[in-house]
OpenMM code with the backbone's topology and positions (N, CA, C; nanometers):
from openmm import Vec3, app, unit

residues = "MET ASN LYS SER GLU ILE THR ARG GLU LEU GLU LEU ASP TYR LYS THR PHE SER LYS TRP GLU ASP GLY ARG PRO LYS LEU TYR LYS PHE ILE ILE LYS ASN PHE TYR ASN ASN GLU LYS ASP ILE ASN LEU ASN ASN ASP ASN ASN LEU VAL LYS GLU ILE VAL LYS GLU LEU LYS LYS LEU PRO ASP ASN LYS LYS LYS LYS PHE TYR TYR LEU ILE MET ALA GLU LEU ALA GLU MET GLY ILE".split()
positions = [
    Vec3(0.4838, -0.4662, 1.3262),
    Vec3(0.4676, -0.5684, 1.2253),
    Vec3(0.6055, -0.6022, 1.1681),
    Vec3(0.6343, -0.7290, 1.1524),
    Vec3(0.7640, -0.7669, 1.0961),
    Vec3(0.7513, -0.7910, 0.9448),
    Vec3(0.8645, -0.8208, 0.8797),
    Vec3(0.8652, -0.8385, 0.7345),
    Vec3(0.7697, -0.9484, 0.6887),
    Vec3(0.7660, -1.0573, 0.7608),
    Vec3(0.6776, -1.1682, 0.7237),
    Vec3(0.5313, -1.1263, 0.7260),
    Vec3(0.4938, -1.0538, 0.8284),
    Vec3(0.3555, -1.0084, 0.8397),
    Vec3(0.3211, -0.9078, 0.7296),
    Vec3(0.4158, -0.8195, 0.6994),
    Vec3(0.3945, -0.7211, 0.5929),
    Vec3(0.3776, -0.7906, 0.4586),
    Vec3(0.4630, -0.8873, 0.4292),
    Vec3(0.4531, -0.9564, 0.2998),
    Vec3(0.3230, -1.0353, 0.2903),
    Vec3(0.2794, -1.0949, 0.3991),
    Vec3(0.1500, -1.1650, 0.3979),
    Vec3(0.0366, -1.0665, 0.3727),
    Vec3(0.0405, -0.9541, 0.4412),
    Vec3(-0.0643, -0.8527, 0.4276),
    Vec3(-0.0710, -0.7981, 0.2843),
    Vec3(0.0453, -0.7791, 0.2219),
    Vec3(0.0512, -0.7253, 0.0854),
    Vec3(0.0481, -0.8327, -0.0223),
    Vec3(0.0445, -0.9583, 0.0207),
    Vec3(0.0475, -1.0716, -0.0718),
    Vec3(0.1707, -1.0650, -0.1628),
    Vec3(0.2844, -1.0398, -0.1003),
    Vec3(0.4134, -1.0333, -0.1689),
    Vec3(0.4985, -1.1529, -0.1290),
    Vec3(0.5839, -1.1935, -0.2195),
    Vec3(0.6820, -1.2956, -0.1883),
    Vec3(0.7857, -1.2350, -0.0930),
    Vec3(0.8193, -1.3069, 0.0127),
    Vec3(0.9138, -1.2561, 0.1126),
    Vec3(1.0485, -1.2224, 0.0491),
    Vec3(1.0976, -1.3086, -0.0400),
    Vec3(1.2276, -1.2848, -0.1039),
    Vec3(1.2240, -1.1591, -0.1898),
    Vec3(1.1141, -1.1398, -0.2618),
    Vec3(1.0997, -1.0193, -0.3445),
    Vec3(1.1066, -0.8951, -0.2578),
    Vec3(1.0304, -0.8954, -0.1492),
    Vec3(1.0284, -0.7805, -0.0596),
    Vec3(1.1663, -0.7552, -0.0006),
    Vec3(1.2365, -0.8598, 0.0368),
    Vec3(1.3716, -0.8447, 0.0926),
    Vec3(1.4684, -0.7858, -0.0095),
    Vec3(1.4527, -0.8253, -0.1360),
    Vec3(1.5395, -0.7709, -0.2419),
    Vec3(1.5169, -0.6218, -0.2621),
    Vec3(1.3963, -0.5741, -0.2340),
    Vec3(1.3668, -0.4318, -0.2480),
    Vec3(1.4486, -0.3467, -0.1525),
    Vec3(1.4929, -0.4042, -0.0430),
    Vec3(1.5714, -0.3282, 0.0541),
    Vec3(1.6959, -0.2691, -0.0127),
    Vec3(1.7585, -0.3452, -0.1035),
    Vec3(1.8752, -0.2958, -0.1770),
    Vec3(1.8383, -0.2419, -0.3146),
    Vec3(1.7500, -0.3137, -0.3862),
    Vec3(1.7184, -0.2785, -0.5243),
    Vec3(1.6211, -0.1638, -0.5411),
    Vec3(1.5300, -0.1495, -0.4468),
    Vec3(1.4292, -0.0428, -0.4532),
    Vec3(1.4146, 0.0181, -0.3131),
    Vec3(1.5221, 0.0793, -0.2644),
    Vec3(1.5233, 0.1237, -0.1242),
    Vec3(1.4148, 0.2256, -0.0887),
    Vec3(1.3800, 0.3148, -0.1808),
    Vec3(1.2758, 0.4138, -0.1495),
    Vec3(1.1410, 0.3455, -0.1274),
    Vec3(1.1078, 0.2514, -0.2134),
    Vec3(0.9825, 0.1775, -0.1993),
    Vec3(0.9830, 0.0963, -0.0706),
    Vec3(1.0929, 0.0285, -0.0460),
    Vec3(1.1055, -0.0537, 0.0743),
    Vec3(1.0871, 0.0320, 0.2006),
    Vec3(1.1574, 0.1443, 0.2070),
    Vec3(1.1480, 0.2314, 0.3250),
    Vec3(1.0071, 0.2877, 0.3405),
    Vec3(0.9440, 0.3223, 0.2279),
    Vec3(0.8076, 0.3751, 0.2319),
    Vec3(0.7125, 0.2727, 0.2927),
    Vec3(0.7223, 0.1497, 0.2466),
    Vec3(0.6341, 0.0442, 0.2975),
    Vec3(0.6577, 0.0201, 0.4461),
    Vec3(0.7832, 0.0055, 0.4842),
    Vec3(0.8162, -0.0180, 0.6253),
    Vec3(0.7653, 0.0977, 0.7108),
    Vec3(0.7961, 0.2195, 0.6705),
    Vec3(0.7562, 0.3382, 0.7471),
    Vec3(0.6049, 0.3447, 0.7625),
    Vec3(0.5344, 0.3231, 0.6540),
    Vec3(0.3893, 0.3354, 0.6592),
    Vec3(0.3229, 0.2229, 0.7362),
    Vec3(0.3764, 0.1035, 0.7298),
    Vec3(0.3174, -0.0038, 0.8088),
    Vec3(0.3345, 0.0246, 0.9566),
    Vec3(0.4499, 0.0719, 0.9964),
    Vec3(0.4709, 0.0999, 1.1379),
    Vec3(0.3923, 0.2216, 1.1826),
    Vec3(0.3838, 0.3257, 1.1000),
    Vec3(0.3043, 0.4437, 1.1352),
    Vec3(0.1566, 0.4085, 1.1437),
    Vec3(0.1074, 0.3352, 1.0449),
    Vec3(-0.0343, 0.3010, 1.0440),
    Vec3(-0.0709, 0.2111, 1.1611),
    Vec3(0.0217, 0.1261, 1.1985),
    Vec3(-0.0038, 0.0365, 1.3107),
    Vec3(-0.0279, 0.1165, 1.4387),
    Vec3(0.0408, 0.2285, 1.4533),
    Vec3(0.0309, 0.3089, 1.5743),
    Vec3(-0.0811, 0.4122, 1.5666),
    Vec3(-0.1059, 0.4668, 1.4474),
    Vec3(-0.1940, 0.5823, 1.4346),
    Vec3(-0.3369, 0.5512, 1.3929),
    Vec3(-0.3573, 0.4511, 1.3111),
    Vec3(-0.4877, 0.4304, 1.2510),
    Vec3(-0.5272, 0.2833, 1.2593),
    Vec3(-0.6552, 0.2620, 1.2686),
    Vec3(-0.7065, 0.1261, 1.2631),
    Vec3(-0.7496, 0.0987, 1.1192),
    Vec3(-0.6642, 0.0315, 1.0425),
    Vec3(-0.6952, 0.0056, 0.9027),
    Vec3(-0.7922, -0.1108, 0.8867),
    Vec3(-0.8310, -0.1731, 0.9960),
    Vec3(-0.9340, -0.2766, 0.9895),
    Vec3(-1.0731, -0.2144, 0.9849),
    Vec3(-1.0811, -0.0857, 1.0110),
    Vec3(-1.2060, -0.0117, 1.0028),
    Vec3(-1.2161, 0.0461, 0.8613),
    Vec3(-1.3197, 0.0073, 0.7867),
    Vec3(-1.3341, 0.0503, 0.6472),
    Vec3(-1.3322, 0.2013, 0.6310),
    Vec3(-1.3981, 0.2739, 0.7215),
    Vec3(-1.4009, 0.4207, 0.7100),
    Vec3(-1.2615, 0.4801, 0.7218),
    Vec3(-1.1839, 0.4303, 0.8176),
    Vec3(-1.0467, 0.4802, 0.8341),
    Vec3(-0.9621, 0.4496, 0.7118),
    Vec3(-0.9761, 0.3304, 0.6600),
    Vec3(-0.8986, 0.2889, 0.5437),
    Vec3(-0.9299, 0.3775, 0.4236),
    Vec3(-1.0569, 0.3996, 0.3967),
    Vec3(-1.0972, 0.4834, 0.2833),
    Vec3(-1.0478, 0.6265, 0.3026),
    Vec3(-1.0617, 0.6799, 0.4231),
    Vec3(-1.0140, 0.8160, 0.4508),
    Vec3(-0.8647, 0.8294, 0.4257),
    Vec3(-0.7875, 0.7303, 0.4676),
    Vec3(-0.6427, 0.7344, 0.4472),
    Vec3(-0.6066, 0.7276, 0.2987),
    Vec3(-0.6764, 0.6435, 0.2246),
    Vec3(-0.6505, 0.6339, 0.0804),
    Vec3(-0.6809, 0.7669, 0.0133),
    Vec3(-0.7956, 0.8244, 0.0439),
    Vec3(-0.8357, 0.9521, -0.0160),
    Vec3(-0.7363, 1.0615, 0.0214),
    Vec3(-0.6955, 1.0643, 0.1476),
    Vec3(-0.5998, 1.1658, 0.1938),
    Vec3(-0.4695, 1.1589, 0.1132),
    Vec3(-0.4201, 1.0390, 0.0902),
    Vec3(-0.2954, 1.0231, 0.0152),
    Vec3(-0.3147, 1.0544, -0.1329),
    Vec3(-0.4276, 1.0143, -0.1899),
    Vec3(-0.4543, 1.0428, -0.3310),
    Vec3(-0.4637, 1.1926, -0.3581),
    Vec3(-0.5170, 1.2670, -0.2638),
    Vec3(-0.5308, 1.4125, -0.2811),
    Vec3(-0.3959, 1.4813, -0.2967),
    Vec3(-0.2915, 1.4187, -0.2473),
    Vec3(-0.1570, 1.4769, -0.2559),
    Vec3(-0.0948, 1.4625, -0.3952),
    Vec3(-0.1531, 1.3757, -0.4776),
    Vec3(-0.0940, 1.3423, -0.6069),
    Vec3(-0.1402, 1.4359, -0.7171),
    Vec3(-0.0569, 1.4518, -0.8205),
    Vec3(-0.1017, 1.5266, -0.9391),
    Vec3(-0.2100, 1.4449, -1.0109),
    Vec3(-0.2913, 1.5117, -1.0921),
    Vec3(-0.4052, 1.4469, -1.1579),
    Vec3(-0.3660, 1.3226, -1.2377),
    Vec3(-0.2549, 1.3283, -1.3101),
    Vec3(-0.2176, 1.2129, -1.3921),
    Vec3(-0.1877, 1.0893, -1.3061),
    Vec3(-0.1323, 1.1087, -1.1868),
    Vec3(-0.1055, 0.9965, -1.0960),
    Vec3(-0.2357, 0.9449, -1.0340),
    Vec3(-0.3292, 1.0362, -1.0047),
    Vec3(-0.4592, 0.9934, -0.9523),
    Vec3(-0.5277, 0.9027, -1.0536),
    Vec3(-0.5232, 0.9421, -1.1807),
    Vec3(-0.5846, 0.8616, -1.2861),
    Vec3(-0.5169, 0.7257, -1.2969),
    Vec3(-0.3852, 0.7235, -1.2843),
    Vec3(-0.3115, 0.5977, -1.2904),
    Vec3(-0.3611, 0.5017, -1.1814),
    Vec3(-0.3732, 0.5532, -1.0599),
    Vec3(-0.4191, 0.4685, -0.9502),
    Vec3(-0.5644, 0.4265, -0.9679),
    Vec3(-0.6450, 0.5147, -1.0241),
    Vec3(-0.7836, 0.4792, -1.0525),
    Vec3(-0.7885, 0.3575, -1.1453),
    Vec3(-0.7120, 0.3635, -1.2543),
    Vec3(-0.7126, 0.2525, -1.3493),
    Vec3(-0.6525, 0.1253, -1.2895),
    Vec3(-0.5519, 0.1391, -1.2057),
    Vec3(-0.4956, 0.0216, -1.1390),
    Vec3(-0.5982, -0.0437, -1.0460),
    Vec3(-0.6690, 0.0387, -0.9714),
    Vec3(-0.7708, -0.0129, -0.8807),
    Vec3(-0.8830, -0.0794, -0.9594),
    Vec3(-0.9271, -0.0142, -1.0660),
    Vec3(-1.0359, -0.0691, -1.1466),
    Vec3(-0.9946, -0.2014, -1.2120),
    Vec3(-0.8705, -0.2103, -1.2559),
    Vec3(-0.8215, -0.3349, -1.3156),
    Vec3(-0.8191, -0.4468, -1.2110),
    Vec3(-0.7767, -0.4145, -1.0918),
    Vec3(-0.7741, -0.5133, -0.9828),
    Vec3(-0.9151, -0.5604, -0.9494),
    Vec3(-1.0094, -0.4671, -0.9436),
    Vec3(-1.1489, -0.5027, -0.9152),
    Vec3(-1.2075, -0.5880, -1.0271),
    Vec3(-1.1762, -0.5547, -1.1508),
    Vec3(-1.2261, -0.6327, -1.2642),
    Vec3(-1.1703, -0.7749, -1.2591),
    Vec3(-1.0436, -0.7855, -1.2231),
    Vec3(-0.9811, -0.9177, -1.2113),
    Vec3(-1.0493, -1.0017, -1.1031),
    Vec3(-1.0957, -0.9353, -1.0001),
    Vec3(-1.1637, -1.0038, -0.8895),
    Vec3(-1.3104, -1.0325, -0.9223),
    Vec3(-1.3588, -0.9767, -1.0319),
    Vec3(-1.4969, -0.9975, -1.0707),
    Vec3(-1.5947, -0.9080, -0.9990),
    Vec3(-1.5469, -0.7958, -0.9510),
    Vec3(-1.6329, -0.7013, -0.8758),
    Vec3(-1.6750, -0.5881, -0.9676),
] * unit.nanometer
topology = app.Topology()
chain = topology.addChain("A")
for resn in residues:
    res = topology.addResidue(resn, chain)
    for name in ("N", "CA", "C"):
        topology.addAtom(name, app.Element.getBySymbol(name[0]), res)
């Protein structure tokens, strides 16, 4: 997947994402690495695989970070009217 495809998938502005390469290098590298790894290892178009991957990553976090992501997800769902 190239930068354009990644930004479309994440609904990010291409220029913003490109600026992260210098301004937020850890985030940029994480996104690039995970998109390429996921492309090879997992089918994220399958809902079960996607949920399993999210849960697997969340389990690695301390409780306060899990709660943060819970509230972020819930806020996003509320914004969508779900």
